N, C-alpha and C positions, 0 to 999 in steps of 0.2 A: 504494500500500500504506500510505501515511501515515495515511489516514482510518481504515482498519480497525485499525491499531495504536493509534490514539488511542481508538477505541471499546473495544478490548480492555483498554487501561490503565484507562479509566473503569470498565468492568465489574469489573476486578480490584480496584480501590480500593473499590467498593461492596461486593463480596463480602467483602473483608478487613474492612471496617468493621462489616458486619453480624455477622460471626463474632466480632470483638472485643467488640461489645456483648453478644452471647449469652454469651461467656465471663464478662464482668463480671456479667451477670445470674445466671449459674450460681453464682458465689461470693457475690453479694450477697443472693440470695433467702433462704437460711437465716438470715442476719443480720437481715433486715427482716421475715421472716414467722415469727419465733420458732421456728426449727428445721425448718420445712417444706421439703421438697425442691422444686427447680425443676420446672416443667411439662416434659413430654416434648419439646415443640417446641423448648424452649431447648437441650436436649441434641442435638436433630437439627440445629440451626443452627450449633453450634460447629465442625463440620468445614469450614465455609465460609472460615475463616481460612486454613488452608494451601492450600485450593483457589484462593482469591483471590491468594495469594502466588505460586503456581505459574503462574496465568494471567498475572500481571504479569511474571514472569521470562521466560516464553515470548514474550510480546508484545515485551519489550525486546530479546530476542535476535533475533527475527525482524525487528524494526524496524531493528536495527543491521546485519543482513545485507542488508537492502534498500538501506540507505544506502551500503554498500560497493560494490554493483554499479553504482550510479548515478554514483559518483565515479571510475570507472576512467578512466585517461588515454587 
């Protein structure tokens, strides 16, 4: 299960980072484009931040549980 947890954590980091970049673009676009709003796809990417966070939390919890079963005396 270690490999799948590692992949899930990598995916969660990527999703979270894409979401953060989208949020930054959402706030910076009006400043840089003289008041124009951000494109719709930027708004569509912003929910990736909490999704990435939740995937990371679930992967960490499942990875911790897998480690508990392997270390039983």
